[in-house]
DRENLUMZA-224690 format. One line per field, with one value per residue (C-alpha): x, y, z. Coordinates in Angstrom, 3 decimals, padded with zeros to 6 digits. Example, Ala and Ser with C-alpha at 12.3 -4.5 7.8 and 13.67 -1.06 7.14 Angstrom:
REM residues 2
px [012.300:013.670]
py [-004.500:-001.060]
pz [007.800:007.140]
END
This chain:
REM residues 628
px [082.632:084.740:087.168:088.357:091.213:092.326:094.975:096.643:100.207:102.156:104.596:108.240:106.868:108.676:106.111:105.023:101.285:101.267:102.676:100.221:097.648:098.562:099.327:095.428:094.185:095.893:094.267:090.961:091.592:089.472:086.720:086.346:087.669:088.388:090.658:092.348:094.190:095.077:095.201:097.601:098.829:101.505:100.118:103.353:103.331:101.239:100.630:098.264:100.478:099.202:101.834:099.353:097.029:096.304:098.064:096.221:097.258:094.739:094.518:092.666:093.212:095.269:096.627:099.935:099.284:098.826:102.023:103.811:102.799:104.052:107.610:108.408:108.318:106.189:103.253:106.107:106.764:103.043:100.919:097.947:095.345:092.550:092.652:090.002:089.656:086.498:084.164:082.254:078.847:078.268:080.809:083.411:085.875:088.964:091.299:089.107:086.595:088.531:088.973:089.605:088.475:088.879:087.280:087.796:090.219:092.738:091.951:090.107:089.894:087.258:086.394:083.033:081.391:077.505:074.998:074.113:070.740:070.009:073.367:071.925:069.731:072.649:075.000:072.751:072.759:075.978:076.961:074.313:076.726:079.692:081.494:083.015:083.075:086.202:084.194:081.135:080.663:078.394:080.946:082.614:078.730:079.600:082.755:082.228:079.234:081.430:084.508:081.485:080.395:084.303:085.494:082.856:083.592:086.770:085.561:085.889:083.214:080.587:081.153:080.598:077.729:075.996:076.609:075.220:072.311:070.874:072.038:069.921:071.048:073.598:076.895:080.875:082.359:085.695:086.933:090.972:091.426:093.800:092.455:094.812:097.208:094.359:094.135:091.388:090.243:086.469:084.101:080.366:078.248:074.760:075.063:077.773:080.607:083.629:085.269:087.718:090.369:092.992:096.588:099.379:100.841:097.437:094.058:092.520:089.331:088.285:085.521:086.334:088.901:091.026:092.852:093.275:094.351:098.359:098.219:095.458:093.035:090.715:088.005:085.287:082.203:080.566:076.557:073.921:073.788:077.512:080.102:083.825:086.553:089.998:093.232:096.411:095.064:091.443:088.345:084.877:081.873:079.035:075.703:074.989:071.306:071.391:072.697:076.057:075.929:075.219:078.575:078.123:079.678:080.280:081.553:085.275:085.002:088.143:088.859:090.613:091.234:095.070:096.888:098.748:094.921:094.536:097.845:098.080:100.100:102.092:098.639:099.115:095.064:093.251:090.214:092.285:094.069:090.389:088.794:091.635:090.759:087.479:088.128:089.461:085.919:084.109:086.013:085.657:081.821:081.184:083.812:082.009:078.550:077.914:076.198:076.467:075.286:071.656:071.897:071.845:073.403:074.463:074.971:076.067:073.946:069.939:067.161:067.663:065.289:063.165:060.048:061.776:062.476:058.395:057.374:058.179:055.707:057.005:060.649:061.586:065.736:066.856:070.140:071.798:073.986:075.942:074.048:070.767:071.822:072.879:069.672:067.816:069.644:069.023:065.082:065.439:066.748:064.456:061.543:062.891:063.806:062.173:058.422:058.426:057.600:060.332:060.174:063.467:063.795:066.252:066.721:067.357:063.253:061.760:061.084:059.376:057.151:054.768:055.305:053.059:054.371:052.280:052.996:055.367:057.937:061.485:063.630:067.148:069.115:072.450:075.630:078.939:080.202:077.022:076.716:075.300:072.796:070.150:069.604:070.157:067.221:065.453:065.822:064.738:061.557:060.955:061.192:059.081:056.487:056.579:059.194:062.122:064.902:067.948:071.344:073.874:077.362:080.725:081.515:081.357:080.310:078.764:075.974:073.903:074.754:073.898:070.759:069.385:068.345:069.623:073.413:074.912:078.690:080.451:083.583:085.106:087.756:088.608:087.352:089.815:088.830:085.439:084.191:082.902:084.046:084.657:081.913:079.322:079.987:079.882:076.891:075.285:077.291:075.123:071.997:072.543:073.151:069.922:067.638:068.797:068.730:065.070:064.053:065.648:063.529:059.967:060.248:060.428:064.295:064.434:067.971:068.838:068.013:070.226:072.957:073.622:073.444:075.941:078.012:077.553:078.446:081.815:082.506:082.490:085.900:088.064:085.489:086.131:089.821:089.905:089.072:091.397:094.661:096.645:095.849:092.117:092.595:094.834:092.171:089.628:092.151:092.780:088.704:088.604:091.110:089.104:085.917:087.852:086.626:082.604:080.454:077.987:077.530:074.373:074.499:071.912:071.057:067.453:066.583:068.939:071.586:069.920:071.203:074.942:073.887:072.724:076.305:078.562:077.002:077.319:081.237:081.939:080.511:082.032:085.199:085.407:083.622:081.428:077.632:076.929:072.679:072.052:068.810:066.814:067.415:063.600:062.979:065.203:062.598:060.478:063.187:066.996:066.555:066.561:070.456:071.746:073.990:077.861:079.120:077.209:078.339:076.125:077.832:075.614:075.473:073.929:074.271:073.468:069.848:065.861:066.201:069.236:067.581:065.182:068.572:070.058:067.001:068.131:071.895:070.411:068.397:071.387:073.456:070.307:070.977:075.036:075.855:079.191:078.272:080.584:078.957:079.784:078.958:078.457:076.294:077.964:075.148:076.186:079.658:078.686:077.287:079.397:081.876:083.823:083.533:084.369:084.051:082.702:082.737:079.734:077.194:074.053:072.182:071.686:075.112:075.789:075.856:078.753:080.814:079.568:080.286:083.960:084.913:082.563:084.429:087.659:086.469:085.164:088.850:090.904:088.663:088.967:093.145:093.008:091.550:093.888:091.713:091.994:090.735:090.527:089.194:086.786:085.648:082.754:082.304:082.945:082.987:080.730:077.830:077.161:074.801:071.475]
py [086.633:089.218:090.067:093.902:094.749:098.684:099.915:103.197:102.568:105.622:106.730:105.233:102.328:098.819:097.301:098.851:099.192:097.608:094.084:094.194:094.708:091.627:089.342:090.632:089.525:085.623:084.813:086.339:083.857:080.928:083.372:082.877:085.421:085.908:089.110:090.951:094.518:097.501:101.218:103.530:106.869:108.764:110.904:112.981:114.823:117.727:119.457:119.508:117.785:114.887:113.135:112.697:110.826:107.385:104.452:101.289:097.918:095.211:091.812:089.447:085.937:084.601:086.941:085.314:087.649:091.036:090.539:089.872:093.038:095.005:093.550:097.052:098.491:101.664:101.095:100.672:103.682:104.273:103.790:103.925:102.393:099.703:095.982:093.754:090.291:090.099:087.356:088.699:089.816:092.808:092.242:089.503:088.979:091.286:093.947:096.809:095.137:095.066:096.626:099.275:101.565:105.313:108.437:110.454:112.759:109.592:111.668:108.310:104.419:102.151:098.744:097.185:093.770:093.375:094.467:098.476:097.042:101.367:100.970:101.331:104.413:106.208:105.007:106.957:109.976:110.222:109.522:112.407:114.360:113.721:110.852:108.340:104.565:102.363:099.240:097.547:097.229:098.603:099.239:102.142:103.994:104.369:105.547:108.396:109.957:109.745:111.348:114.260:114.682:114.645:117.188:119.570:119.185:117.838:115.644:111.270:110.815:113.199:112.167:108.576:109.289:111.098:108.868:105.895:107.347:107.264:103.560:100.776:097.269:095.374:096.637:096.866:099.656:101.125:104.226:105.943:109.645:112.674:115.786:118.808:116.868:116.107:111.926:109.870:106.295:105.036:102.200:101.592:098.279:097.560:093.690:092.016:092.064:094.233:095.078:097.799:097.725:100.531:099.100:100.186:101.763:102.822:101.341:098.449:097.300:093.841:091.782:089.162:089.046:086.386:089.416:091.251:088.988:089.224:092.739:092.627:090.115:093.415:094.018:095.569:094.706:097.400:096.990:097.500:101.538:102.088:104.320:104.692:106.864:105.310:106.754:105.458:104.562:105.763:104.028:106.550:105.267:106.899:106.147:106.369:108.118:111.954:114.609:114.374:111.024:110.466:109.537:105.585:102.751:099.423:096.861:095.393:091.664:090.058:086.911:083.729:082.300:082.102:082.941:079.174:078.107:079.483:077.516:074.408:073.007:070.579:069.603:069.858:071.614:073.159:070.857:068.261:069.622:071.020:066.736:065.676:068.703:067.114:065.354:067.961:070.251:067.713:068.636:072.329:071.777:069.912:071.565:073.098:072.161:068.872:067.822:064.043:063.753:065.032:064.342:067.199:070.426:073.905:076.748:079.891:083.038:083.594:081.609:078.396:077.897:074.967:077.274:079.016:076.351:074.468:077.540:076.495:074.872:074.482:075.145:076.445:076.015:078.128:077.428:077.146:074.249:072.430:074.283:073.123:069.519:069.701:071.687:068.055:066.505:068.568:068.399:064.190:065.033:067.303:065.230:062.850:063.088:066.185:065.511:068.857:069.502:071.267:072.010:073.149:075.775:077.063:080.560:081.713:080.574:081.146:084.662:084.221:081.919:083.462:082.008:081.193:081.609:080.515:081.763:079.972:079.049:078.979:079.893:078.334:079.931:077.715:079.322:078.847:083.058:084.441:086.658:084.505:087.264:084.918:083.227:086.385:088.122:084.889:085.296:088.973:088.057:085.366:087.821:089.806:087.374:086.758:084.116:084.140:083.764:081.521:081.429:078.143:079.731:079.477:083.213:085.495:088.929:088.724:089.403:086.487:086.094:089.840:089.489:086.408:086.234:082.546:080.999:077.968:079.001:075.624:076.662:075.086:078.019:079.375:077.311:078.448:075.525:076.404:073.418:073.020:070.138:070.681:073.830:070.581:068.395:071.231:071.788:068.092:068.228:071.709:070.392:067.462:069.041:071.664:067.908:066.983:070.026:071.065:066.794:067.377:070.829:069.255:065.668:063.533:063.294:061.579:061.787:058.367:058.751:061.564:060.771:057.528:060.596:062.514:059.110:057.979:061.503:061.437:057.957:059.562:061.142:057.958:056.946:059.743:059.320:056.138:057.475:060.350:058.232:058.039:054.120:054.557:058.010:055.919:053.323:055.799:057.162:053.862:053.358:056.449:055.792:053.069:054.663:057.727:057.451:056.892:058.934:060.047:059.156:058.481:058.930:057.109:057.161:057.154:058.879:060.609:059.772:060.707:064.447:062.885:061.482:064.354:066.771:063.475:064.240:067.872:067.324:065.705:067.651:071.567:070.081:067.704:069.357:065.492:065.121:063.528:063.500:062.775:060.986:058.864:055.295:054.715:056.742:055.296:053.206:055.907:057.790:057.641:054.050:054.649:055.907:052.480:051.063:050.281:053.157:054.860:054.318:054.322:055.356:053.649:054.793:052.223:052.460:049.430:050.426:050.971:051.368:048.776:046.088:048.631:050.295:047.448:046.231:049.878:048.277:045.000:046.700:048.489:045.293:043.521:046.237:045.699:049.109:049.527:049.836:051.477:050.013:052.743:052.355:050.184:047.690:044.035:042.941:045.867:045.734:041.697:043.588:045.959:046.215:048.525:048.983:051.419:050.659:053.268:052.456:051.538:053.863:055.602:055.965:059.695:060.229:058.557:061.040:062.885:059.422:058.665:062.361:061.729:059.001:060.972:064.168:062.049:060.318:064.071:065.213:062.213:061.862:065.665:065.433:062.187:064.388:067.745:069.928:072.777:072.061:074.999:077.225:075.690:077.264:079.438:079.108:081.639:080.700:083.403:084.620:087.559:088.642:087.157]
pz [063.940:062.673:065.446:066.808:068.441:069.880:071.871:072.617:074.770:075.813:073.559:074.075:075.151:074.448:072.197:068.785:068.131:065.536:066.764:069.656:067.192:064.997:068.675:069.372:066.156:065.812:069.154:067.335:064.368:066.011:065.059:061.313:058.735:055.147:055.777:057.631:058.109:060.707:060.873:063.149:063.732:066.165:068.950:068.762:065.631:066.743:063.457:060.890:058.215:055.912:058.271:061.034:059.048:060.068:057.822:057.241:055.623:054.658:052.872:051.915:053.340:056.523:058.569:057.776:054.095:056.698:058.246:054.778:053.556:057.161:056.906:054.869:058.236:056.755:060.101:062.552:065.285:065.697:068.740:068.862:066.443:065.309:064.026:062.500:061.039:058.657:058.163:054.824:054.793:052.368:049.447:048.587:050.616:048.730:049.791:049.235:051.342:054.297:057.330:058.554:056.422:056.034:055.272:052.621:054.108:056.152:059.219:060.982:060.405:061.464:061.844:061.985:063.688:062.507:059.724:058.873:057.459:056.201:054.843:050.784:052.165:053.712:050.897:048.757:050.787:050.880:047.086:046.500:048.801:046.340:048.315:046.635:047.674:047.435:048.473:048.510:052.498:055.208:057.208:054.427:054.792:058.583:057.802:055.919:058.384:060.726:059.001:057.736:061.469:062.574:059.902:061.315:064.954:065.416:068.032:067.451:070.389:069.677:066.107:066.403:068.761:065.853:063.676:065.451:066.101:062.157:062.009:061.826:062.884:064.993:065.431:067.505:066.156:066.930:065.282:065.384:064.270:064.346:063.786:063.721:066.232:068.410:068.523:069.595:070.084:070.365:070.464:070.877:071.037:070.261:069.884:069.033:072.097:073.256:075.822:077.365:079.899:081.290:080.977:082.950:080.318:077.962:076.922:075.126:073.421:071.712:070.977:072.902:075.945:074.745:073.073:076.112:078.481:077.543:078.841:081.967:083.585:084.451:081.826:081.664:079.090:076.844:077.211:074.474:074.154:075.682:073.541:074.780:075.019:075.061:076.131:078.242:082.094:081.384:079.646:079.692:078.968:077.735:076.079:072.683:073.738:074.312:072.219:074.412:075.615:079.636:081.235:083.427:085.267:084.662:086.724:085.483:085.914:086.883:083.923:085.874:082.331:081.900:078.206:078.638:078.451:074.839:073.393:071.841:074.948:072.087:070.423:066.806:066.706:069.295:068.346:069.686:072.770:073.819:073.301:075.726:078.058:078.888:081.544:083.564:082.212:084.155:087.124:087.288:085.909:089.690:091.806:094.655:093.284:094.416:098.306:098.085:102.206:100.971:097.139:095.521:093.796:095.049:092.469:092.447:092.706:093.426:092.163:092.864:096.009:095.967:096.461:093.308:091.237:092.339:090.482:087.147:084.859:081.648:080.464:077.078:075.598:072.960:071.134:068.148:066.509:068.779:071.957:070.371:070.842:073.766:074.712:072.937:075.609:078.342:077.666:077.644:081.615:082.541:081.491:082.291:085.989:086.887:085.369:083.592:080.199:077.502:074.468:072.728:070.020:066.480:068.202:064.900:064.436:067.663:067.194:063.895:064.668:066.598:070.150:073.112:076.412:079.514:083.055:084.908:081.741:081.833:079.456:079.263:076.912:075.669:074.653:074.609:074.537:075.550:072.224:069.773:068.258:067.321:070.890:073.005:070.593:071.190:074.786:075.008:073.243:075.987:078.396:077.051:077.231:080.374:081.163:083.515:082.024:082.479:080.879:080.493:079.460:079.783:079.732:083.067:082.771:078.447:077.358:078.508:081.476:082.370:080.808:082.563:086.453:086.495:085.098:085.139:084.097:082.421:083.724:080.211:079.780:076.450:073.076:069.989:067.714:066.038:066.188:069.931:071.922:075.010:075.623:074.465:077.123:079.690:078.330:079.332:082.415:083.405:082.272:083.842:087.337:086.983:085.856:089.209:091.477:089.345:090.569:094.120:094.619:092.924:094.540:091.741:092.937:096.409:098.323:097.926:094.407:094.469:095.990:093.704:090.360:091.961:092.736:089.339:088.098:090.360:089.107:085.449:085.344:085.197:082.435:080.041:080.949:079.956:076.417:076.339:075.673:072.978:072.152:071.795:069.451:067.633:067.347:066.002:063.391:061.921:061.970:060.240:057.766:056.609:055.914:053.751:050.819:051.821:050.152:053.348:056.503:058.455:062.259:064.124:068.152:070.139:073.244:074.973:072.345:069.670:069.611:070.148:066.681:065.510:067.090:065.511:062.180:062.904:063.698:060.563:058.152:059.842:059.625:056.778:054.090:053.870:053.630:056.947:058.760:061.802:062.987:065.452:065.387:064.226:061.894:059.828:057.860:056.968:054.405:055.041:054.477:051.149:051.194:052.198:050.343:050.399:049.972:052.544:056.484:059.245:063.016:065.364:068.887:071.336:074.909:076.815:078.629:077.515:073.989:073.010:071.379:069.289:068.200:066.949:064.838:063.034:062.655:061.605:058.906:057.942:057.666:055.269:052.795:052.717:054.949:056.493:059.910:062.997:065.943:069.106:072.198:075.820:074.026:073.797:071.319:068.788:069.057:067.341:064.587:063.696:060.779:063.351:067.124:069.360:072.712:075.673:078.913:080.680:082.524:083.735:080.712:081.018:081.515:078.568:076.270:077.237:076.938:073.816:072.248:072.504:070.104:067.404:068.187:067.709:064.473:062.806:064.507:062.883:059.420:058.463:059.271:057.144:054.537:055.192:056.036:058.401:061.386:063.531:061.148:058.720:055.602:055.840:059.879:062.708:066.379:067.839:065.507:066.521:063.164:062.498]
END
């Protein structure tokens, strides 16, 4: 959701801190935001005059609005500061509610991701003490708490620690301050992600490693309960708990992504670039994992031996949004190939349904970022109830990968577009590999069948590349244009492609704001058939296989009611029925979701582009949802 950047650079360096903060915030724009701001100060003042106070600039709307304000040069010459992109929770998007917030004396500037649940109680206490609030946010409450402690002690880290011990909720927070000529930069985490790094000429922190990558590839991820004090060339990590905090060591992670991977590389939008990267993602996701001679798979880390996997009697999948759709595909794969019962739950609902975890349960959490608050909380509850933990995740070192005993990294690389594409495909590949490993361990897949499955996977890449061509994309754009005036869309699929119908509908509504529903094709006659009319387009996914004839009957029912049909897939008889046809190469039915989702992504992209929508930054959405 919101984005945080903080930095301290040695005085006299070539880079101005305002420029560094804006650069970092621009990298984090993909997370979704409605306002932005920075707060800066100099470290060479050495007096107690008002000149040492932090200077803040904030603006509602896009980052360009903030940059316009900064053109007057009023924040130039500083070398320490914090920046923020806000996604509104408490208080509407406005200049006043944008971060950073300052205390009454302007000695500190504070930015915050997350929610302070007891902010009303604390606000009343502060108002009774004479504090006047300038915003509607919960964040300003924390700012005044820290400011009050800082005025007493002159120790910013200690003031942040004391204030956070009074806070209930989830937060990532960073604060810069200057008292009597002493400058300090601190941050803390309880829930939303934060990473810190030392630089040759300073130190840096951010809510996403992408903001740090232009400066260093070596980062340290804070864990819940950590508080970090940053100075040039030094980061000290302590605990929030305890009177003075206890010093702790955290592992340094080397990031193997490059900054160029986060650029558009000539594509008009990040989403289109990431769609076209999916054949490369397939290559990375299977690299060094396939054992073709024995028909098996090898994963990094512990927990993948036959005896360990044979102890699994049930799989519980926990995820949200697009990752949940990958989880439903995983259910079909695991039950069909490994013959283990699987349940899939919305992570946001799991905590509130009083779940029962039976012995031998493996809880599998799926998350692109590894920082999704609902997914993390659901996984932790499953562990408390006795489940083993496993993650399918894109970010090494994220909270989810640290919390889980087993992890399958998806190796999708940085995904900037808010609407997930390549990360979803990578999750499907991980699910296929995991189902194969489970099946081999349990003996439900023999060596011959395992070799066949691996061979089919290896042949998938050229088929995927055939979908990622300009001609294929242009064909889909023409179809999207013909349906631009549709009042809504119904997506139908069956079997392992039912969740692909859900995903296709989600993609379309996310970025084009038209109503779209995904349904199991067999359920169409149990309600949604009432919607069928010439103004509603039905997009039917039908792969040649066990349920082809069943899906074709759904097409016939739509056509009988004069509903326009887009037929997508490898079934030739469905193509004969469709008003528009999107062909997909034939593959193993288990792998068909990976091929079928690509044209759905392209359809959503072109439909939204033709409507003039902001594709990479759809309204009201955030890339990583780090609050409940």
